[in-house]
C-alpha positions as CSV (number, residue, x, y, z in Angstrom):
1,M,5.1,58.6,25.6
2,S,8.6,57.9,24.2
3,W,9.3,61.7,24.1
4,V,8.8,61.6,27.9
5,V,11.4,58.8,28.2
6,F,13.8,60.7,26.0
7,S,13.3,63.9,28.0
8,V,14.0,62.1,31.3
9,F,17.2,60.7,29.7
10,L,18.3,64.2,28.7
11,I,17.5,65.7,32.1
12,D,19.4,62.9,33.9
13,V,22.5,63.4,31.7
14,L,22.4,67.1,32.5
15,L,21.7,66.5,36.3
16,Q,24.6,64.0,36.5
17,F,27.0,66.7,35.4
18,V,25.4,69.5,37.4
19,F,25.4,67.6,40.7
20,R,28.9,66.2,40.1
21,S,30.2,69.7,39.6
22,K,28.5,70.8,42.9
23,G,29.8,67.7,44.8
24,V,26.2,66.6,45.6
25,G,25.9,62.8,45.4
26,V,28.4,60.0,44.9
27,E,30.2,58.4,42.0
28,N,28.9,54.9,41.1
29,T,31.3,52.8,39.1
30,G,28.8,49.9,39.0
31,I,26.0,49.2,36.6
32,S,22.7,50.1,38.2
33,F,22.4,50.9,42.0
34,G,26.2,50.2,42.3
35,V,26.2,46.5,41.3
36,Y,29.2,45.1,39.5
37,K,31.6,47.9,40.2
38,S,34.6,46.5,38.2
39,I,32.8,46.2,34.9
40,D,34.3,48.1,31.9
41,W,32.3,50.8,30.2
42,L,33.3,49.4,26.7
43,F,31.6,46.1,27.6
44,L,28.5,48.0,28.7
45,A,28.5,49.9,25.4
46,F,28.8,46.7,23.5
47,V,25.9,45.2,25.5
48,L,23.8,48.3,24.9
49,V,24.4,48.2,21.2
50,L,23.4,44.5,21.0
51,F,20.3,45.4,23.0
52,F,19.4,48.2,20.6
53,L,19.9,46.0,17.5
54,W,17.8,43.3,19.1
55,M,15.0,45.8,19.7
56,R,15.2,47.1,16.1
57,G,14.9,43.7,14.6
58,D,11.6,42.7,16.2
59,K,8.5,45.0,15.5
60,K,6.7,43.9,18.7
61,I,9.8,44.6,20.8
62,K,10.6,47.9,19.0
63,N,7.3,49.4,20.2
64,S,7.9,48.4,23.8
65,L,7.8,51.3,26.2
66,G,9.5,49.2,28.9
67,L,12.5,48.3,26.7
68,S,12.8,51.9,25.5
69,M,13.1,52.9,29.1
70,V,15.8,50.3,29.7
71,L,17.6,51.4,26.6
72,F,17.6,55.2,27.4
73,G,18.4,54.5,31.1
74,G,21.4,52.4,30.1
75,L,22.4,55.1,27.6
76,G,22.2,57.8,30.3
77,N,24.4,55.9,32.6
78,L,26.8,55.0,29.8
79,I,27.3,58.6,28.8
80,G,28.2,59.5,32.4
81,R,30.5,56.6,32.7
82,F,32.2,57.4,29.3
83,A,32.6,61.1,30.1
84,T,33.8,60.9,33.7
85,G,34.7,57.3,34.5
86,G,31.6,56.7,36.6
87,V,27.9,57.4,36.9
88,W,26.9,60.1,39.3
89,D,24.1,59.2,41.7
90,Y,22.3,62.2,43.2
91,I,18.9,61.1,44.4
92,S,18.6,60.1,48.1
93,L,15.3,59.0,49.7
94,P,14.9,58.6,53.4
95,L,13.7,55.0,53.3
96,V,16.3,53.8,50.7
97,P,19.8,53.0,51.9
98,F,21.5,54.0,48.6
99,L,21.7,56.8,46.1
100,F,20.6,56.5,42.5
101,N,19.8,58.7,39.5
102,L,17.0,59.1,36.9
103,S,18.7,56.6,34.5
104,D,18.5,53.9,37.3
105,T,14.9,54.7,37.7
106,L,14.2,54.4,34.0
107,I,15.9,51.0,33.9
108,S,14.0,49.8,37.0
109,F,10.6,51.0,35.8
110,G,11.4,49.8,32.2
111,V,12.0,46.2,33.4
112,I,8.8,46.3,35.6
113,S,6.8,47.7,32.6
114,Y,8.1,45.0,30.2
115,I,7.5,42.2,32.7
116,L,3.9,43.4,33.2
117,G,3.4,43.6,29.5
118,D,3.8,47.3,28.9
119,K,0.3,48.0,30.1
120,W,1.2,51.6,30.9
121,K,1.3,52.7,27.2
């Protein structure tokens, strides 16, 4: 299942650059879903590294699908932020009042999966 998470991560990074070049979507300088717009990408990278090291240190956590989703979702957004100064949000749903990307989705489903005990494995 982790290869699926990694594939979604790669697809999102590619789609962020493709949709940005076409002008489809909006730039998001926040974390996830546009929250905390003034946060620096270096701080986010530091937090992501700490999160990764924490995951590596605990065998139970290391095998968590939910935390892997959060890690790769964060990495996908961090790459976009590092390369262009902001994450590109390109998914718009009729009933949702904001745009998002696949990395945001990975983060959201990862948190839900972890809270529910990774029962989706």
